[in-house]
Residue, then its C-alpha position, 0 to 999 in steps of 0.5 A: m623381578a629379574r631386574t630387581f634381583g640383578f640390581i640388588t645383587l650388583v649393590v651387594v657385590v659392590g658393597i663387598g668389594g668396597y669393604i675388602y678394598i677399605g680393609q686392604m688400604q688400612t693394612l698399607t698405612s698406619k691408622g692416623s698417619a699423615p698422607n705424606a708419611a703414608i706415601e713414604v712408608i709405601g715407598a720404603r716398602n717398595d724399596l725393600i722389595a727392590i733391594a731384596n730382589a737385587e740380593h736374590r739376583y746377586f746371590a744367583t750369579a755370585g753365590k753370596y749376598a752383597t752389601l748395599d754398597e756392592l749392589r750400588a757399585n754393580n748398578d743392581i739398585t738405585m736408591p731414591n732419595r727418601p729424607n726420612y728413611t735410612y737403609s742398612a743390610e745385615i748380610g750372612d752366608t745364606t741370609f740377609k736382612i734389609i732394614a729401613i729406619y724412619s726418622g720423621a716426625d709422624p708418630h704413627a709411621p713404623r719406625r723400622i721396616t725389615m725384609d729378609e731372604t724369604m721376602d718376609m716384611r715386618s714393621e715395628 
């Protein structure tokens, strides 16, 4: 009896874990997007996180936010080659917004991903 209960509990826990895992994976990629586009989207999101962290480090040392060119010149960031994404930054005295714009062919990929100084990422 105890073995049966343990086995049933194991099956339920694995089922719940699988359901949560699938839900998390669906939030990472757009429904219907090609695998290559999904990889590029995740890479662009990681790039935005890295750039935002570099902005925070720069602000801590210089007291202002930097342009992407300034971050590159100081070797704070290295930009990987993502042919379907271009990056830009809108810099203010106490704010910044990093923007990744998608120019690829996948209609399901987000066309614009942004991240601001609060580390809030948004996809459009």
